[in-house]
C-alpha positions, 0 to 999 in steps of 0.5 A, spaced: 500 500 500 505 504 501 509 503 495 503 504 490 502 511 494 509 514 492 509 517 486 515 517 481 518 524 480 517 527 473 522 526 467 522 533 466 523 535 473 528 541 474 534 539 478 534 541 486 536 548 488 543 548 491 544 549 499 544 556 501 550 558 504 550 563 510 553 570 508 556 570 515 560 564 514 567 564 517 573 562 513 579 559 517 583 565 515 578 570 517 577 566 524 585 565 525 585 573 524 579 574 529 582 570 534 589 573 534 586 580 534 581 578 540 587 574 543 591 580 544 586 585 547 584 579 551 591 579 554 592 586 555 586 586 559 588 581 563 584 576 560 578 580 562 571 582 558 572 586 552 568 593 551 564 595 545 570 599 543 575 593 543 570 589 539 570 595 534 577 595 533 577 587 533 572 588 527 576 593 524 582 588 524 579 583 521 576 587 515 582 590 513 585 583 511 578 579 509 573 584 509 574 586 501 566 585 499 559 586 503 559 579 504 565 578 508 565 585 512 564 583 519 561 587 525 563 587 532 557 583 534 558 578 528 566 578 531 563 577 538 558 571 536 564 568 532 568 568 538 563 565 543 562 559 538 569 558 538 570 558 545 564 553 546 568 548 541 574 549 545 571 547 551 568 541 548 574 539 546 577 540 552 572 536 556 573 530 551 581 530 552 580 531 560 575 525 560 580 521 557 586 522 562 590 525 556 589 519 551 586 523 546 588 529 542 585 535 538 586 535 531 582 542 531 587 547 528 585 553 533 585 548 539 593 550 541 591 558 540 585 558 544 588 553 550 594 558 550 589 564 551 583 561 555 586 555 558 590 558 564 583 561 566 580 554 566 586 551 570 585 557 575 578 555 576 579 547 577 579 548 585 572 549 585 570 542 583 574 539 589 569 539 594 565 533 591 572 529 590 575 530 597 570 525 600 575 518 601 572 512 598 569 508 603 568 501 599 572 496 603 570 498 610 564 493 610 568 487 609 572 489 615 566 489 620 566 481 620 562 477 626 568 472 626 575 473 626 576 466 623 571 467 618 574 474 616 581 470 615 578 465 611 574 470 606 580 475 605 584 470 601 578 470 596 576 477 596 582 481 596 583 481 588 576 482 587 576 488 592 582 491 588 579 490 582 573 493 584 576 499 587 581 500 581 575 500 576 571 505 581 577 510 582 578 510 574 571 511 573 570 516 578 576 520 576 573 520 569 566 523 572 570 528 576 574 530 570 567 531 566 564 534 572 570 539 572 569 541 565 562 542 565 563 547 571 568 550 567 563 551 561 558 554 566 563 559 569 565 561 562 558 562 560 557 566 566 562 570 563 559 571 557 553 573 560 556 578 564 559 581 558 553 581 554 550 585 560 555 590 560 554 591 553 547 592 554 548 597 559 553 601 555 547 601 549 542 603 555 547 609 557 548 611 549 540 611 549 539 615 555 544 620 552 541 620 546 534 621 549 537 627 553 540 630 547 533 630 544 529 633 550 534 639 550 533 640 543 526 640 544 526 645 549 531 649 545 526 649 539 520 650 544 524 657 546 525 659 539 518 658 537 515 662 543 520 668 542 518 668 534 511 668 536 512 673 541 515 678 536 510 676 531 504 678 536 508 685 538 509 687 530 502 685 529 500 690 535 504 695 532 501 695 526 494 695 528 496 701 533 499 705 527 493 703 522 489 706 528 493 713 529 493 714 521 486 713 521 485 718 527 489 723 523 486 722 517 479 724 520 482 730 524 485 732 517 478 731 514 474 735 520 479 741 519 478 741 512 470 741 513 471 747 518 475 751 514 470 750 508 464 752 512 468 758 515 469 760 507 462 759 506 460 763 512 464 769 510 462 769 503 454 769 505 456 775 509 459 779 504 453 778 499 448 781 504 452 787 505 452 789 498 445 787 497 
């Protein structure tokens, strides 16, 4: 039933699309340049977290050698994410080698470089998992508490080889588990450092946003004062224009009234002279 439900591909079907390639993929050369640029600043800061300006300098160093096109140009965020990825891979390799008690080695080309940079910081943190390793092995104690010395003496020749084998097997497995636990603790510590570095970057971004908001607020206040002054000047000019128009109209009416009075006087004189001659 299932075979009959499968439809055969058409003869004229086009070839499948090629797998898309991420634009932010890193070459080994670019990764090596990134590790060198980051490592020098990491050592200068006494193996401390890099600030945002440090990451910009790291990105500039990478782009000066490998950022010849838009796809290969890296930002400070991309460089930081790449370093986080490389550090996680190193921690995985370190944990695998530690769990094998030195029987395995890493073929990763950047392992030695990262081991020289962050290996000392990981080794300095190894005393932290010592509390779970400190309790002594207490497996042989139950065999010593026998009810009878004769039974204990008879049992010892037969059980000693088994006890030694079990003890060595337990200690070997216990050391491997302890090494894996120590590597896990180191990974957690490094993750905590990455989180702290992310928080510091976010705080720097937050401070920049606060400064930008204050600058915008000050610009708004200055703009409001300027617009208010312009409005006040416009109102003053309008008042002066209206007062000038009012004064001009009063002057015109006064001149008109004076003219009318003069005309009436002239008419009155003429009428008086006519009455005298008549």
